[in-house]
N, C-alpha and C positions, 0 to 999 in steps of 0.2 A: 355840314362836311367841309372842313379847312381845305383851302386851295392847294397847301403843301401835301396834302395827303395822296399820294400816287401809287399806282399799282401797275407793275409790268413783269412779264416773264421773259428771261432771256438767258441762254439760248433755247430753243424749243426742246421739248423732251425727245430723247434719245430712245427709240424702243430696242428690244434685244435682237430684233432682226435687221437692225441698221447695217448701212454700208459701211459704216465708219469701222476702222481698223483698230482695234484694241490690241496691244502689245504689252509686253512686260516693262516697257520704259513709258507707258501713258502716264499721263499726270491729271490732276483735279480739272484743269482747264477743258479738257475732252469730255466733261460729263455734264448733264444738264442741270442747270443751276436756277435759282430763282431770285430775281432781284425786284425786293419788295421793301423798300424805305417807308418808314412811317415817322412823322414828328411826335415827339413824347407828349405835344400837348392834347393830341387826338385822344378820344376817350376810349375805355375797353370796349362798350357797345358797337362803335364803329368798327373798330377791328375784329370782335367776333361777328359782325355781319359779313365782312369780306371773306373770313375764313370758311362762313357756312356757305358762301356762294363759289368759293374755290375749294373744295374739300382736300386738293392735293397739296395746298401749299403747306410745308412743313412749320412755318413761325413767319414773325416779321423780323427786320431788321430796324432798330432804333435809331433814329438820328435827332441831332438837335441844332438847327438851323443849317442843316445839311452834313454835319459832321458826325461820325460814328460814334455811338454811346454803348450799344450793347446789342442783344438779341433775347427775346423772349418766343418760347416754341408754342404752337398749338397745345401741346398736351399741358404745360405748364399753366396756360391761359385758362384753359378749359377747366383744370383742377381748382384753380383759384375760385373760379365763378359758380361751381356747383357745391361749393362748401355752404355749412349753414350761414345765412346771411351774408353770403359772398356776394350776390347780385345786388343788394341792398347798399353794400359797403364799398364796392369797387366798380359797378358796371358803369356809373357816371364819372368815376375818376379818371384824371389823365393817366397816360400809360406811364410817366413818369414815376408817380405814386405806385402805381402796380408794379414796375420792374422795381422800385427799391423796396419793395415787399417780397417779390418772388426771384429775386436776383439768384442766378445758379452759375457756377463755372463755365466758361465758354471756350470750347476748342476752336481757337483761330489758326489757320493755315494759309499759306500762299498758294496761288493757284499752279504753282511749277512743282509743287509735292507730288512725288508718285503716288499713283494710287494705292499700291501694296503697303507703302509707308504711312498713309493717313489711314488705312484699315487697320494696322498695328497699333497707332495713335489711339484710334477711337476705341478698341478694345481694352486698351489701358485704363479707361474711366472708370469711375465707380460705377456699380451696377446700374443705380438709378439713373444714371446720365446717358447710358449706353444708346437709349432710343433718341437722344436728343439731335437735332440737326447740327452740321457743322457749318462754322461761319469761313468763307475762303475769300481772301482778299486778291484782288485782280492788280494786274500790272498798273493799270490805269489810277489805282487808289480806292475803287469802288469795293463795294462789301456785298456778297451774295450768299445765299443759303444752299447748304448740300444735303438733301434727304440722305440719312445713313442707310435706308433701305436699298436705295439705287446704289450707294457705293457698296454695300453687301454684294449686289447681284453683279456688279462689272467685277469686283475683286474674286468672286469665285470663277468668273469666265478667264480671268487672267491666271488665276491657279490652276485652271484647266488647260490653257495655253503652256503654263510652265511645265506643268506634269508631261503634257505631249512632247513638248522639246526636249526634257529630260530622257523620255522614253526613246526618242529618236536617236538622241545622243548615245545613250546605253547601247541600242541595236547598233549603231554604226562603229562604236568603240567594240563592242562584241565581234562583228564583223572583221575590224581592223585586227584585233588580238588573233582571232583565228588565221588571218592571212599571215600574219607575224609568225604564228606557230607554224603553220605549214611551209613558210619559207625558210624558218628555222630547220625544220625536219629535212627540207630538201637540200639546203645548204650542209647539213650534218652529214647527209649521205654523198653529196658530192665530194667532200672534204675525206671521208672515208676511202672513197673511190680513187682520189688523188693520194692518198697516204700509203696505199698498197704499192704502185710503182715506186713511189718515192722511198717506201721502206726496203723495197726490192734493190734500187740502186744502193741506197745507203748501206745494206747489208752486204753486198757483193763488192764495192769500191774498194774495202779494206784487201779483200783476197786478190782483185785486178792488180793493185797497187805491189802486193807482196809476189805474185807471179811474174810482173814487169820486172822487178830488181833482181828475181833469181835468174830471169833470162837474160838479163845484162850481165849479171855476174858470170853465167855460163859463156856468153860471147866474149867476154873479156878474157875468160880462162882460154878460151880457143886461140885467140889472138897471141896469148904468152905462149901456148904448146905449140902453135903453129905459125912462127912470125912470118914466113914466106906464105902467103896465101894465094890460091889460084887467081888467074886473070878474071874468071867469072865472079868470084867473090868479091874482088876491089871492084869490079864494074856493078855489081848489085850495091855495095856501099856507097857508091858515088850517085847511083840514081835515087836512092832513098834517101841521102844525105843523112848518113847513118851518125854522124858526129853531132848534128843538130837536132836529130831524132832523139838520142840517149840523153842530151840535156834537157829537152823540151816535154820528153815523157811523164816524167815526174811532175813538172810544173802542171801539166794538164791534167795530170790525174788529181793534184791537190786542189785545182781549181773546181773540177767535177764535185769532189768531197765537200767543198766550201758551199757550192751551189746547193746541193741535195740538204746540205745543214740548214741553209737559209730557208729552202722552200719548205722544208720540214717544220722549222720555227713558224713559218708565215701561216702554213696551214693548221697548225696547232693554234696559233692564235685566233685566227677566224673560227675555227670549233669553239673555242672557248666565249668568243664574243656572242656567239649564236646559240649558247647554252639556253636550254629550256628548263626555267626554275620549277623546282617541286614544290609541294605544299608548305614546307618548312624549311626555314633558313639553314645553311649549313656553313661551316668555317672555311674560310677562303684566305689564300696567300694573296693579300691585297697589292703587294710588290709585284707580284706575277703577274697580276690583272693589269696593272697599270702600264709595265713592260710590254705586254703583248699589244695593248692599243696603242703605244707608242710604236711598236714594229709596223702596225697596220697603216698609221698615218704617215710613215716615212715616205712613201711615194709623192705626197702632196708637199712634204717640207722641201724636199730635194736639197739640203744643206742650207737652206736660206733661213732657218728659223734654228737657234741654239737652245737646246732643251736641257735643263739643269735639273739634276735629281738628287733631292737631300731627303735621305729615307731615314727614319728612326728605328728603333727597335720595337716591332709592332707583334702582337701575337696573332693567331689566327682570327680572323673577323668573321661572326656569325651574321650573313646577310643571303639576299638573293642575288646570286653572282651575275646574272643575265640582266636583271635590272639595273644593278651597279653598274655593270659595264656600259649600260646604257647611258647613264648619267655622267660618268667620266668622259664618254665618247662625246657627248653632246657639249660639255664645257669644252674640251681640247678642241673640239670642230669650231665652236665659236671663237676661241682664241687665235686659232691658225688662219680662219677667214679673216679676221681683223688684222693680223699682222701682215699677211700677204697683201691685204688692200691697201693697207697704209705705206708697204714698200712700192707698190704699184704708182701710188699718188705721189710719193717722194720722187720716183723716177720720172714721170711726168712733168713735175715741176723743176726738175734739174736742181734740186736741194744739193748742198754741200755734203758729200759723203763723209766728209771728216768730222762734220758735227752731228751725223745721223748714228743713233746706237743700233747696233747689231738687233734684230728683233730676237726676244728671247721668253722662253717660258720656263718658271721655275715652279717646280713640283714638290712639295714638302708635306712629310707624314710623320705624325708622333702622338704619343699617348699624354693626354692632359687631363687635368682634374678641375671641376668648377664646383663651387660651393653652391648646395640647392636654397631654394627660397624658405624652406623650411629649416628650423635650426635643429629638429630632432632627427635629422637624417644625416647620414654620413656624406663626405664629399664624393660625388660621382664622377666617374672615369670615363672619358670619351677618347675615340680615336679621330683625329682630325687629319684632314686631307685638305692641303691648300694649292691652288693652282691659280699662278698670278702671271700676268703678261705686262710688257713694257709698252702697248700699243698707247693708241690715241686717248683711250677711255671713253665712257659712255657718258652721252648729254643727260642733263637732269630731267628733260621730257622722255627720253628713251626710259630712264632708270625708273621713272614712275609708271609707264607702262608694264614694265618687268614685274615691279611688285604688285599691279594690279591683276597680272597674270597667275599670280601665286595664290589669289583668293580661291578657297575651294568653292565659292558659290558663283563664280565667274561666268558672266552672260556671253563672252566672247564665244562665237562659233568655232574660231580656229584655234587650236590650241598651239602653244608655242614648245620649243624643245625645254627651253628653262622652265616654263609651267609644269612641263609634264615632269622634269627632274625634282622640281621641289616636290611634288606629290610623291613621287617614288621615296625620296629621304624622308620626309616627314610623317606621313602616312603609312606607308609600308615598312619602313624600318625604324619608326619613331625617333628619327635623328632631328638635325637641324640644318638649314640651308640657308646661308647668307653671302651677300656680295658687296663690295665695294668699288667704287670707281672715282677716278680725279682725271678731268681733262688734263691731258698732256703727260701724265704720270704712269697710268694704265689701270687695269682692272684685277681684282682678286676675288677667287670664289672660295668659300669655306665649307667643307663638308664635316659635320659632326655625327659620328656613329657611336651610339651607346656601346660600352666595353661590358660584354655579358661574361 
């Protein structure tokens, strides 16, 4: 037995009941692997004796003067030796000769490869190679063997964890959806309760205004017919400040009318925002939806942010109004938060107000045409909604995180508002959701909805 022939197993076996935590992000370095390098000048008989002594070894790693050459599996070696005249021809031959005769493709992976990814790559091999062990290269440059059966067992465990996580998320999402639906119904009921007294005020303010004007006309007629009023009437006029009352009464009634109208619009906007979608999309006035949302966020803007609307000629858009309102509100809220935070930062740093642009949000809508990738299909028409701000922009790192949140198979346990918006537009509406951002220039979101 040559001295360079050595045998060791590292790390030790990991049983199914081990306390080692296996997660979706587990890599190959967390699995038991075999470190069994053999110099190619060793004979096949010597290797066969060791494989017989250690039946769990999937194969051997071939090295020449310590450098990796290749791998020969237990199955491949035994297939050669049991062939007719196989033992007479190869049993005393060096492994280098045997490896040249039995060379097979090797799947070589880094130890940082995800277990699920390794499983996918293993299954892509030819059917006759599916049982071949995998060669794993460690960070230190060593090569080890991974038994495919061990990989299969652990990957199925991870798939079970993945299915359980998805089930938990779906249950949590169902609870959240039910909670939001209940909240929407509650808000809708409160809105109806508010609309009743608002409607009463709105319906009667016209009559009150007319009655007041008629009474003032009557008093004016009395003054003309009876120029010399009694001392009692003059005293009452002075006590109630009749001249001021006559002028201020109509202004007060006008203010009440404007307040009732504003409250009615606000409550109606809230009712539309909490709209519970039905099973199928329905035509919606997109501009009315945007106007309602702007009315809801006016309390946060407080005149500090300029909103510029550039509406095009849009037909009714078929969509789920409640979900589309959620997307638009998410984008507008992100823009408002960014602009308000930037305004506070500028005030704290006492920047020159002459050089600072007024915070602005531009909302543009139009119908556009896009050429499809297939030449035999006519140009497709889309409804474009563009929401842009002149804020500080988004850093490249944060942009990458946003893009990763768009992935439908994301492993992040926390959903982001933009990630939810992406899913609503692309999956629920069959549209497109894009964004661009540049530091110091601003951020722009684009929503494309197919025009049906």
